[in-house]
N, C-alpha and C positions, 0 to 999 in steps of 0.2 A: 622577514627575509633579508639577507644581506644584499648590499648593492651589487656585488659581483654576480649573484644569481638573479637579481631582480631585472637588470638591464636585458639579458638575453630573453627572459620571459616576456618582457614588454615588446621586444622587437620581433619575436618569433611569428606572430600573426602576420606582420607586414612581409617578412622574408618568405613565409610559406605561401602567401597570396601571390607574391611576385614570381616565385619559382613555379607555381602551378600554372600561372599565366603563360609561361614559356617565352615571353617576349624578350629578345636580347636587350642588354643594356648597351648604350652607346656613349663612348667618350670622344668628344671632338678634340683632336690634337691639331693646333693651328699652324703646323709646319709640315713640310714634306718628310717622308720617311728618311731615316739615316741621320737625323740630327739628335741633339741632346734630349729634347722632350720625348722623342720616339724611343731613345735608348732606355729610358726609365719606364715609359708607358707600356711597352710590349711585355717585359717579364712580369710586371705588376698585374696587368689585365689578364695574363695567362693564368696566374695563380688565383686571381679573383674568380675566374671562370670555374675553376675547380671548387673553390670554397662556396660559391653561390649556387652551383649546379645549373647554371645557364650561361650562355655566351655573353662575354663582354667584348664588344667590337670597337676597334679604333677606326675613326673616320678622320683621315688627314685632310685638312683644309688650309693650305698654305697661302701666303700672300700678305704684302704690306706689313712686314714685321710682326706677323701674328695677329693683326687686327681684323683681317678678313674672317678667320676662323672664330674669333671672339664675337664678332657681329652675328655670325650664323648661330653660334651657341646661345647667345642672349635671347634669340627668338624661338628656341626649341620649347616644346611642351614641358612644363614643370611637373612631370608625373612620376618622378623618382627613377625613370629609366634613362635620363639624359644627364651627362656631366661634361664639364669643360676642364681639360688639363692645360692650364696656362703656365706662365713663367714670369720671372723677374721682368721680362720685356714688357709685360702688360702694365707694370707700374711706371715704366719709362714713357710708354706711348702717349699719355695725356700731355706731356711736355713737348712731344715731337709732332703729334698729329692733332691739330686744333679742332678738327671737325669729325670726331669719332661718332659712329652710329650707336654707341653703347657707352655706359658708364660702369666700370668694373665694380665699384663699391655700391652701386644702386641696383644694377640689373642682375647681379649674381649673389648667391649665398656662399660664404667661405666654408669649405669643408675641412681641408687639411693641407699642411705642408708635406710634400712627398719626398723631396730630396734637395740637398744643397751641396754644390761643388764649387771649388775655386775656378776662376778663369786661368787659363794656361796660355803662355806665349809659345806658339809653335811655328816652325818654319819648314819649308821644303828643303831638305838637305842639299839638293843639287842646285837649286836656285839661290839659296842663301847659305853658302858653305862656311858657317861660323860655328865655333865650339861652345860659345856661351853668350850671355846677354851683353856683356861688354863688347864683344865682337860685333853684335848686331848694331849697337849704338854707334860704334865707329863707322860702320858701313852706311847707316842712314844719315849720319852727320857729314860724311864725305860727299854723298850724292843725294841731297834732299829731293824727295818726291820720286826717286827712281824705283824704290820698292813700293809694293802695294799690299794691302791686306783685305781679305774677303770677310764678309760678315753675313749673319742670318737675315739682314735687311736693315733699313733705316730705323733707328729708334730701338734696336735690340741691345742687349748687354754687350754683344760682340762689338757693335758699332761704338757704343759709349766707352767701352774698355780701351778701344783704340784711340779715341779722342782724348781720353784722360791720360793715356800713356804719352801721347804727343805733347799734351799740355805740361806734364810733369818733367819730361825729358827735353823739352824745347826742340822737338824734331818734327819732320813732316813726312808722313807716309800716306800714299793715296788710298782712299777708301773705295772698295768695290762691293756694293750691296747685292745680295742674292735673295732668293725667295725662301731661304731657310739655311740652317747650318749644314744640313746634309749635302745639298748641291755645292755649297762653298767648300766643304771639306773634300768632295770629289775633285774639284778643280785644284785645290791645294795639293792633293796627292798626285795629280797628273802634272803638276808644275805650271798650271795656268795662272795661279796667283802665288805670291811669294810667301805669305805668312797669314796667320790668323790670331786673334785674341779669342780663343774658344773656351766654352765650358768643358771642363775636364771629362765629363761624362761621355761626350761624343768623340773626343780625341783619344781617349784612353787606349783602345785597342790598336789604333793606328800608331800611337807612340810606342807601344810594346812591340809592334811588328817592325818598327824602324822606318816605316814609310814617311813619317814626319818626325821632326826632332823637337822635343820640349826644352825650352831654355829657362823657364821659370814659372812658378805658380804665383798668382796675385793674391797671396794669403799670408797671415801672420805666422803660420807654421806649415811645414811640409805636408803634402796630402797623403791620406791613407793609401797604401799600396804603391806610392811613388816617392819613396824616401830618397831616391837618387836625384830628384829634381829639386833644385834650390828654390827658396822663396825669392820674390823680386828684391826684397831688402838684402838678402844674402848675395844676390847677383849684381847689386849695384844701384837699384832704384828703390830706396827706402820710402815707405808710405804708399806704395802702389798696391792697393788691395781692392779686388773686385770679385764678387761671387755670383754664380748663376744658381737660381733655385727654381723649383717646379712645384706647382700647387694644384689642388683640385677645387673646383667650384661647381655649384648647381644653379640652374636658372632660378631667378626670383620666383617665389611661390611654391617651390618644391616642398612637399610635406616634411615637417620636422622628423617624422618617423623614418622617412627615407634617408635623411641626412644622418641621423643617429645610427641607422643600420649600416650605412656605408662607413662611417667612422669606426664602428665596431669591427667591420671586416678588414679595414686598413690596419687597425691595431693588431689583429690576428696575423695578417700578412707580414707586418714588420717584425713580428716576434719569431718568424721562421728563419732558420739558417740559410734557406734558399735565397731569400731576399737580402739578408745581411751580407752574404758572400758576393752576390751580384753587385750590390751597392758599393761595397769596399773595392771590388775590382774596377769600378768606374770612378774611384776616388771620392765617394760620397759617404756621409754618415746616415744612419737611419734616424729620421726625425721624430719629434714628439710635440707637435703643435697643431691644435684642432680648433674648429669653430671660431668663437669670438677672439680667442688669443691669436689665431692665424689672421683674422680680419684686422686686428690692431697692428700686426706685423706688416700687412699689406699697406695700410695707411702710412706707416712710418717710412716704408720703402718708396712710396709715391712721392713723399716730401723730399726724401734724400736725393732721389734721382732728378727731381726738378732742379735742385741746387746744382747738381753735377752738370746738367744740360746747360744751365745759365752760365756757369763758370767756364766750361769748355768751349762754349759757342758752337756746339754741335748743330749741324743743319742737315736737311734732307739732301741727299746726293742724287 
């Protein structure tokens, strides 16, 4: 039997048993609704609900830069019904939170990379009436500390992207941490904060509507679907590159059959035009990184962000 027919045959008993049980599958999303993690989780779980024939529920558990939700997820039953949708933030957390109640690489099993998007520098057009990144730099250099930036919380990529920007441009912008990107974005749209270094996925629709203005993406090339937004290098800050990615884990001890079944369903979902179009609309590419390869990526990201935290001197606010 060929591999392509063998895998579904091996998985079908597991999937059939789970479907007959009727128990919903739960994904812990460690940030409030409205943020980047949520923007990718909702369409993906909606499609998986159709594919699996049973409900896939999102349970938002925000707080402490995503570490509250991670702690909760690490203690869930490893029965194949519970998953954790974390993000790049969780590879930063060990360097920012010395007393975490979980260890990402010990208490979870890596399942797959779900999406990756560049960070984007966005401003409230009324609060920061500049046309480009050079205009922003002129403003912050003229009045150090007057402008502020919101983030999804201490130790998130939003926070570190801001600190790295300040380090590379030798500027000072006041950091205001929130309990997630969603609440921070709402305050940015309302003009309560001046700017954000946000993951493009959560800012995309607000950029298109004109409620916030994108000055640059922190990537080596322009983002899919946002060809009019220059890279940071093109806009005057060469070498400024930060991406936000989202991944799926399962609690340690989850059966290998359940992990393999989920990976098969994700491959099926990512092959659909539905998910491809949504991902491109959010400035993301459809990924292809699973299991151990995803785990190795997570390890490398943890080391990379530890170096960024040390170099930038980022601290809890």
